[in-house]
N, CA, C and O of each residue as an XYZ file, in Angstrom:
348
protein
N     -15.482      1.984      5.572
C     -14.105      1.897      5.691
C     -13.859      1.073      6.439
O     -14.083      1.495      7.574
N     -13.291     -0.520      6.443
C     -13.019     -1.082      7.064
C     -11.772     -1.481      7.704
O     -10.993     -1.870      6.835
N     -11.418     -1.525      8.525
C      -9.726     -1.657      9.336
C      -9.835     -3.188      9.686
O     -10.730     -3.748     10.319
N      -8.650     -3.754      9.093
C      -8.193     -4.733      9.479
C      -8.962     -5.645      8.941
O      -9.050     -6.662      9.628
N      -9.647     -5.649      7.800
C     -10.091     -6.399      6.929
C      -8.938     -7.602      6.265
O      -7.905     -7.199      5.731
N      -9.160     -8.682      6.339
C      -8.323     -9.593      5.947
C      -8.054     -8.998      4.260
O      -8.909     -8.427      3.583
N      -6.427     -9.360      3.767
C      -6.257     -8.976      2.818
C      -6.393     -9.832      1.719
O      -6.057     -9.510      0.580
N      -6.942    -11.063      2.068
C      -7.402    -12.204      0.785
C      -8.545    -11.589      0.040
O      -8.784    -11.713     -1.162
N      -9.273    -10.847      1.010
C     -10.697    -10.093      0.387
C     -10.567     -9.356     -0.487
O     -11.521     -9.146     -1.236
N      -9.404     -8.755     -0.667
C      -9.082     -7.461     -1.958
C      -9.218     -7.890     -2.883
O      -9.039     -9.093     -3.072
N      -9.635     -6.949     -3.927
C      -9.911     -7.704     -5.427
C      -9.289     -6.260     -6.097
O      -9.336     -5.130     -5.610
N      -8.712     -6.687     -7.342
C      -8.099     -5.590     -8.267
C      -9.398     -4.404     -8.415
O     -10.491     -4.679     -8.911
N      -8.990     -2.944     -7.833
C     -10.163     -1.965     -8.195
C     -10.495     -1.207     -7.018
O     -11.058     -0.118     -6.905
N      -9.933     -2.172     -5.984
C     -10.215     -1.932     -4.457
C      -9.156     -0.638     -3.976
O      -7.947     -0.514     -4.173
N     -10.122      0.256     -3.271
C      -8.886      1.230     -2.861
C      -8.818      1.298     -1.265
O      -9.891      1.164     -0.677
N      -7.840      1.464     -0.627
C      -6.865      1.139      0.250
C      -6.096      2.428      1.366
O      -5.481      3.327      0.792
N      -6.137      2.444      2.260
C      -5.386      3.768      2.569
C      -4.083      3.251      4.099
O      -4.169      3.429      5.314
N      -3.191      2.704      3.381
C      -2.163      1.819      4.777
C      -2.336      2.887      6.467
O      -2.466      4.111      6.505
N      -2.312      2.480      6.984
C      -2.718      3.304      8.458
C      -1.309      3.805      9.543
O      -0.856      4.838     10.036
N      -0.967      2.097      9.504
C       0.312      2.585     10.113
C       1.615      1.408      9.804
O       1.467      0.296      9.295
N       2.678      1.924     10.197
C       3.964      1.078      9.986
C       3.964     -0.695     10.381
O       3.620     -1.123     11.482
N       4.250     -1.236      9.666
C       4.136     -2.777      9.805
C       5.228     -3.123     11.203
O       6.188     -2.355     11.273
N       5.168     -3.837     11.917
C       5.817     -3.528     12.764
C       6.859     -5.381     12.654
O       6.837     -6.264     13.511
N       7.449     -5.391     11.630
C       8.205     -6.584     10.956
C       9.412     -5.533     10.225
O       9.290     -4.346      9.923
N      10.625     -6.459     10.065
C      11.509     -6.023      9.568
C      11.303     -5.929      8.176
O      10.485     -6.641      7.594
N      12.136     -4.925      7.506
C      11.851     -4.502      6.013
C      13.079     -3.605      5.785
O      13.697     -2.952      6.627
N      13.331     -3.731      4.272
C      14.665     -2.498      4.155
C      13.860     -1.098      4.175
O      12.675     -0.765      4.182
N      15.394     -0.303      4.183
C      14.971      0.927      5.050
C      14.085      1.641      3.403
O      13.083      2.329      3.596
N      14.434      1.462      2.301
C      13.434      2.167      1.399
C      12.520      1.812      1.439
O      11.860      2.606      0.769
N      11.695      0.835      1.913
C      10.481     -0.241      1.905
C      10.010      0.896      3.081
O       9.161      1.770      2.907
N      10.677      0.685      4.149
C      10.181      1.615      5.424
C       9.930      2.903      5.126
O       9.129      3.625      5.719
N      10.639      3.208      4.172
C      10.362      5.266      4.055
C       9.124      5.522      2.888
O       8.563      6.563      2.543
N       8.948      4.057      2.426
C       7.610      4.168      1.185
C       6.722      3.955      2.214
O       5.875      4.848      2.188
N       6.502      3.039      3.261
C       5.686      3.251      4.060
C       5.097      4.562      4.770
O       3.976      5.060      4.864
N       6.311      4.867      5.198
C       6.065      6.453      6.159
C       5.677      7.619      5.254
O       5.048      8.625      5.583
N       6.346      7.184      3.610
C       5.313      8.392      2.956
C       3.857      8.296      2.868
O       3.017      9.114      3.243
N       3.700      7.136      2.299
C       2.016      6.537      2.185
C       1.008      6.817      3.185
O      -0.190      7.042      3.014
N       1.861      6.754      4.540
C       0.846      7.147      5.995
C       0.731      8.547      5.760
O      -0.264      9.160      5.375
N       1.969      9.023      6.062
C       1.909     10.365      6.324
C       1.294     11.411      5.023
O       1.182     12.603      5.309
N       0.969     11.041      3.855
C       0.229     11.562      2.811
C      -0.828     10.809      2.910
O      -1.580     11.299      2.067
N      -1.460      9.795      3.473
C      -2.884      9.134      3.608
C      -3.548      8.581      2.300
O      -4.695      8.203      2.061
N      -2.069      8.697      1.309
C      -2.307      8.244      0.307
C      -3.474      7.188      0.085
O      -3.518      6.262      0.895
N      -4.464      7.232     -0.971
C      -5.531      5.872     -1.526
C      -4.885      5.566     -2.317
O      -4.229      6.355     -2.998
N      -4.888      4.262     -2.456
C      -3.944      3.464     -3.168
C      -5.144      2.382     -3.607
O      -6.112      1.987     -2.956
N      -4.639      2.008     -5.165
C      -5.480      1.069     -5.988
C      -5.046     -0.494     -6.347
O      -4.250     -0.771     -7.244
N      -5.546     -1.237     -5.698
C      -4.968     -2.326     -5.746
C      -5.042     -2.840     -7.707
O      -6.083     -2.915     -8.360
N      -4.122     -3.017     -8.048
C      -4.013     -3.049     -9.536
C      -3.925     -4.527    -10.127
O      -4.226     -4.746    -11.300
N      -3.468     -5.599     -9.201
C      -3.461     -7.070     -9.571
C      -3.272     -7.725     -8.155
O      -2.938     -7.137     -7.126
N      -3.560     -9.091     -8.311
C      -3.587    -10.243     -7.663
C      -2.523    -10.554     -8.145
O      -2.528    -10.743     -9.362
N      -1.115    -10.740     -7.338
C       0.204    -11.527     -7.964
C       0.099    -12.862     -8.044
O      -0.913    -13.374     -7.566
N       1.029    -13.636     -8.608
C       1.161    -15.217     -8.709
C       1.227    -15.908     -7.374
O       1.345    -17.131     -7.292
N       1.159    -15.197     -6.441
C       0.927    -16.015     -5.300
C      -0.289    -15.421     -4.254
O      -0.295    -15.622     -3.040
N      -1.228    -14.711     -4.942
C      -2.359    -14.578     -4.270
C      -2.403    -12.741     -3.551
O      -3.304    -12.237     -2.880
N      -1.169    -12.145     -3.981
C      -1.021    -10.994     -2.395
C      -2.062     -9.975     -3.318
O      -2.247    -10.451     -4.438
N      -2.642     -8.923     -3.127
C      -3.270     -7.862     -3.586
C      -1.571     -6.983     -3.905
O      -0.615     -7.000     -3.130
N      -1.638     -6.296     -5.237
C      -0.570     -5.335     -5.065
C      -0.501     -4.213     -5.466
O      -0.594     -4.040     -6.682
N      -0.297     -2.963     -4.496
C      -0.552     -1.655     -5.185
C       0.637     -0.837     -6.179
O       1.699     -1.459     -6.217
N       0.628     -0.032     -6.681
C       1.569      0.726     -7.397
C       1.495      2.307     -6.845
O       0.461      2.913     -6.567
N       3.084      2.892     -6.746
C       3.190      4.175     -6.151
C       4.038      4.709     -6.890
O       5.072      4.127     -7.215
N       3.667      6.154     -7.349
C       4.921      7.025     -7.996
C       4.576      8.301     -7.545
O       3.528      8.823     -7.167
N       5.921      8.724     -7.705
C       6.114     10.102     -6.718
C       7.695     10.915     -7.528
O       8.595     10.425     -8.210
N       7.502     11.950     -7.166
C       8.829     12.821     -7.713
C       9.827     12.925     -6.369
O       9.263     13.298     -5.340
N      10.828     12.718     -6.314
C      11.618     12.348     -5.069
C      12.245     14.123     -5.085
O      12.084     15.120     -5.789
N      13.021     13.742     -3.844
C      13.619     15.564     -3.257
C      14.848     15.863     -4.822
O      14.846     16.976     -5.347
N      15.412     15.181     -5.151
C      15.848     15.099     -6.610
C      15.118     15.501     -7.809
O      15.750     15.678     -8.851
N      13.830     15.666     -7.770
C      13.083     15.686     -8.765
C      12.851     14.448     -9.928
O      12.385     14.441    -11.068
N      13.479     13.310     -8.941
C      13.500     12.203    -10.403
C      12.213     11.871    -10.011
O      11.724     12.369     -8.997
N      11.519     10.962    -10.814
C      10.629     10.023    -11.043
C      10.889      8.827    -10.242
O      12.007      8.317    -10.320
N       9.658      8.119     -9.192
C      10.114      7.229     -8.471
C       8.555      6.162     -8.412
O       7.430      6.391     -7.966
N       9.185      4.919     -9.112
C       8.114      3.968     -8.756
C       8.297      2.935     -8.157
O       9.339      2.279     -8.142
N       7.018      2.640     -7.461
C       7.252      1.485     -6.395
C       5.897      0.670     -6.408
O       4.799      1.224     -6.366
N       6.061     -0.576     -6.464
C       5.158     -1.557     -5.692
C       5.159     -2.116     -4.532
O       6.190     -2.135     -3.860
N       4.285     -2.532     -4.205
C       4.175     -2.965     -2.860
C       3.176     -4.140     -2.653
O       2.052     -3.803     -3.025
N       3.227     -5.357     -2.197
C       1.843     -6.497     -1.920
C       1.573     -6.416     -0.916
O       2.542     -6.294     -0.167
N       0.169     -6.423     -0.229
C      -0.296     -6.009      0.682
C      -0.298     -7.661      1.664
O      -0.695     -8.554      0.916
N      -0.121     -7.937      2.401
C      -0.192     -8.818      3.250
C      -0.607     -8.824      4.900
O      -0.886     -7.712      5.348
N      -0.657     -9.659      5.590
C      -1.245     -9.774      6.680
C      -0.244     -9.182      8.234
O      -0.409     -9.371      9.440
N       0.696     -8.489      7.505
C       1.778     -7.315      8.789
C       1.105     -6.045      8.132
O       1.737     -5.063      8.522
N       0.074     -5.672      7.290
C      -0.017     -4.670      6.591
C      -1.543     -3.840      7.994
O      -2.217     -4.465      8.813
N      -1.541     -3.062      7.837
C      -2.987     -2.127      8.747
C      -3.125     -1.292      8.077
O      -2.269     -0.422      7.918
N      -4.402     -1.318      7.410
C      -4.833     -0.564      6.252
C      -6.493     -0.917      6.492
O      -7.038     -1.928      6.934
N      -7.050      0.400      5.989
C      -8.493      0.582      5.647
C      -9.096      0.411      4.087
O      -8.499      0.633      3.034
N      -9.880      0.145      4.198
C     -10.897     -0.296      2.796
C     -11.362      1.190      2.199
O     -11.748      1.779      3.209
N     -11.552      2.272      0.840
C     -11.823      3.555      1.111
C     -12.577      2.993     -0.125
O     -12.291      2.332     -1.124
N     -13.887      3.683      0.522
C     -15.011      3.806     -0.861
C     -14.974      4.998     -1.953
O     -15.293      6.173     -1.770
N     -14.700      4.646     -2.636
C     -14.380      5.944     -3.843
C     -15.935      6.261     -4.609
O     -16.262      5.378     -5.401
N     -16.685      7.142     -4.494
C     -17.785      7.211     -5.059
C     -17.598      8.288     -6.125
O     -18.532      8.592     -6.867
């Protein structure tokens, strides 16, 4: 596991775990997503590199109303994460 590795080094197929809530302003639903990912210590797979070069993860879950939710999140310099080796 490597903490605070540059997001520029992430590649499609890499796995990461978000460690802390970024210290930036964000929408409330984005904040709630980060809190959920941190609380669950979710292992997230980089699914793509977007057109601006940011690694993107997708995450889906069932909300309190029993409905499915799907979210995407671009990883950047404000995120604190660790790379996870899946064997």
